[in-house]
C-alpha positions in Angstrom: 110.9 -82.9 -53.8 108.4 -84.4 -56.2 106.4 -84.3 -59.3 103.1 -82.6 -58.9 101.5 -85.3 -61.0 100.7 -87.9 -58.3 99.8 -90.7 -60.6 102.4 -92.8 -62.4 101.9 -92.5 -66.2 102.2 -95.2 -68.8 105.2 -93.4 -70.3 107.1 -93.6 -67.1 108.9 -96.8 -67.8 111.0 -96.5 -64.6 108.0 -97.2 -62.4 106.5 -100.6 -62.0 103.5 -101.6 -59.9 104.1 -104.0 -57.0 103.3 -107.6 -57.6 100.8 -109.3 -55.2 103.7 -111.1 -53.6 105.6 -107.9 -53.0 102.4 -106.3 -51.5 102.2 -109.2 -49.0 105.9 -109.3 -48.3 106.4 -105.6 -47.6 104.3 -105.4 -44.4 105.7 -108.7 -43.3 109.2 -107.4 -43.7 108.4 -104.4 -41.6 107.1 -106.6 -38.8 110.2 -108.8 -39.0 112.5 -105.7 -38.9 110.8 -104.4 -35.8 111.0 -107.8 -34.2 114.8 -107.8 -34.8 115.2 -104.2 -33.6 113.2 -104.4 -30.4 111.7 -107.8 -29.5 114.7 -110.0 -30.2 117.2 -108.3 -27.9 114.7 -107.9 -25.1 113.8 -111.6 -25.5 117.5 -112.6 -25.2 117.7 -110.6 -22.0 114.8 -112.7 -20.6 116.1 -116.0 -21.9 113.3 -116.3 -24.4 114.4 -114.8 -27.7 111.3 -115.9 -29.6 108.5 -114.3 -27.6 110.0 -113.1 -24.3 110.4 -109.5 -25.4 106.7 -108.9 -26.0 106.1 -109.1 -22.3 108.3 -106.1 -21.4 108.4 -103.8 -24.5 104.8 -102.6 -24.1 103.3 -100.8 -27.2 106.8 -99.8 -28.6 106.9 -102.6 -31.3 103.4 -101.7 -32.4 104.2 -98.0 -32.6 107.2 -98.8 -34.8 105.2 -101.1 -37.0 102.6 -98.3 -37.4 105.2 -95.7 -38.2 106.9 -97.7 -40.9 103.7 -98.9 -42.4 102.4 -95.4 -42.7 105.8 -94.4 -44.2 106.0 -97.2 -46.8 102.7 -98.9 -47.6 100.5 -96.1 -49.0 103.2 -94.9 -51.4 104.3 -98.4 -52.4 100.8 -99.7 -53.0 99.8 -96.6 -55.0 102.9 -96.0 -57.0 104.8 -99.3 -57.0 108.6 -99.8 -56.7 110.9 -96.8 -56.6 112.0 -95.4 -59.9 115.7 -95.9 -60.5 117.3 -92.5 -60.7 119.4 -91.6 -63.8 123.2 -91.4 -63.3 123.0 -87.6 -63.2 120.1 -87.6 -60.7 121.6 -89.8 -58.1 123.5 -88.2 -55.2 127.0 -89.2 -54.3 127.9 -89.1 -50.6 131.5 -88.0 -50.0 131.8 -90.7 -47.3 130.2 -93.9 -48.5 130.8 -95.4 -45.0 128.3 -93.0 -43.5 125.1 -95.0 -44.3 126.7 -98.2 -42.9 127.8 -96.4 -39.8 124.3 -95.0 -39.4 122.6 -98.5 -39.8 125.0 -100.2 -37.4 124.7 -97.5 -34.8 120.9 -97.5 -35.1 120.7 -101.2 -34.6 123.2 -101.2 -31.8 121.5 -98.4 -29.9 118.1 -100.2 -30.0 119.6 -103.5 -29.1 121.4 -102.0 -26.1 118.3 -100.1 -25.0 115.9 -103.0 -25.4 118.2 -105.5 -23.7 119.0 -103.2 -20.8 115.3 -102.3 -20.4 114.3 -106.0 -20.2 117.2 -107.2 -18.1 116.9 -104.5 -15.4 113.1 -104.4 -15.5 113.1 -100.6 -15.8 109.9 -98.6 -15.9 109.5 -96.5 -19.0 110.6 -92.9 -18.6 107.8 -90.3 -19.1 105.8 -92.9 -21.1 102.9 -90.6 -22.0 105.0 -87.7 -23.2 107.3 -89.9 -25.4 104.3 -91.8 -26.7 102.8 -88.5 -27.8 106.1 -87.6 -29.5 106.0 -90.9 -31.4 102.4 -90.3 -32.5 103.5 -86.9 -33.8 106.4 -88.6 -35.7 104.0 -91.0 -37.3 101.6 -88.2 -38.3 104.5 -86.1 -39.7 106.0 -88.9 -41.8 102.6 -89.8 -43.2 101.7 -86.3 -44.2 105.2 -85.8 -45.7 104.8 -88.9 -47.8 101.5 -87.8 -49.1 103.0 -84.4 -50.1 105.9 -86.0 -52.0 104.0 -88.7 -53.7 105.8 -91.0 -56.0 109.2 -89.2 -55.8 109.5 -89.3 -52.0 112.5 -90.9 -50.4 114.4 -91.2 -53.7 116.6 -88.3 -54.9 115.9 -87.5 -58.5 115.5 -84.3 -60.5 112.0 -83.1 -59.5 109.5 -81.4 -61.7 108.2 -79.2 -58.8 109.5 -77.8 -55.6 107.3 -79.1 -52.8 106.8 -76.3 -50.2 103.3 -77.2 -48.8 102.1 -79.3 -45.9 105.0 -80.3 -43.5 107.4 -78.8 -46.0 106.1 -75.3 -45.2 107.4 -75.8 -41.6 110.6 -77.8 -42.0 112.7 -78.6 -45.1 113.3 -82.3 -44.1 110.2 -83.5 -42.2 110.8 -87.2 -42.9 114.3 -87.1 -41.4 112.8 -85.1 -38.5 110.2 -87.8 -37.9 113.0 -90.4 -37.7 114.8 -88.4 -35.1 111.6 -87.9 -33.1 110.8 -91.7 -33.2 114.3 -93.0 -32.4 115.1 -90.3 -29.9 111.9 -90.6 -27.9 112.2 -94.4 -27.9 115.8 -94.5 -26.6 114.9 -91.8 -23.9 111.9 -94.0 -22.9 114.3 -96.9 -22.5 116.8 -94.7 -20.6 119.5 -95.5 -23.1 121.5 -92.3 -22.9 125.0 -93.1 -24.1 124.0 -95.0 -27.2 121.5 -92.3 -28.0 124.3 -89.7 -27.8 126.4 -91.8 -30.2 123.5 -92.3 -32.6 122.7 -88.6 -32.7 126.3 -87.8 -33.6 126.4 -90.4 -36.4 122.9 -89.4 -37.6 123.9 -85.7 -37.7 126.9 -86.6 -39.8 125.0 -88.9 -42.2 122.0 -86.6 -42.6 124.2 -83.6 -43.2 125.8 -85.3 -46.1 122.6 -86.7 -47.6 120.7 -83.4 -47.1 123.6 -81.5 -48.7 123.4 -83.7 -51.8 119.6 -83.4 -52.0 119.7 -79.7 -51.7 122.4 -79.4 -54.3 120.0 -81.0 -56.8 117.2 -78.7 -55.7 119.5 -75.7 -56.0 120.6 -76.7 -59.5 117.0 -77.4 -60.6 115.1 -74.5 -59.1 117.7 -71.8 -58.4 116.1 -68.6 -57.0 112.9 -70.4 -56.1 114.9 -72.8 -53.8 116.9 -69.9 -52.3 113.6 -68.1 -51.5 112.2 -71.3 -50.0 115.3 -71.7 -47.8 114.8 -68.1 -46.5 111.2 -68.9 -45.7 111.9 -72.2 -44.1 115.4 -72.0 -42.6 115.4 -75.5 -41.0 
């Protein structure tokens, strides 16, 4: 959901451009997060937490960096920091523990997968197939961000219902891209049990968040959103 006006206006006091420092720190924070998620646990398994993981994780860390940079940098550099939603625009999850459970499970699944992969010296499972899936996830999340513009990834009352681009095929392409990225990675690392747990927790968390987002869309667009749901059922 987003405003069709893709440039922040002077009257929109909720939006502020990123400072030079923030523009530098954002990509560095992405690199650090990927290091913690994939390289640190694999490095621990090899007895060299600082750099050891880079020898066994192949292109996975670079693929993650590319994914999150495509997801975050174009929007942040063009529009600045997220606008703070008004009180009546912000969704309220019925279970506030769900985001924390998702974050912990996501971190744990990647740590187990990377550690096990490095420790056992496993060959990547179907590397070309899962690499292609991660490329698809990166293209999907990039196209979705461009469609949503300055409102993406923040639930506020939108001025226009976005139904073009990836949104003409699936109602939640950004969440879909996350599932493609994380699922293909954990399958590559042959980390099946943690992946199963992550899928259960993710399904619960996303079902709550999507429900709150679609409630706002329903209240804002009414019949237009009902028609959109009929055209794009997933």
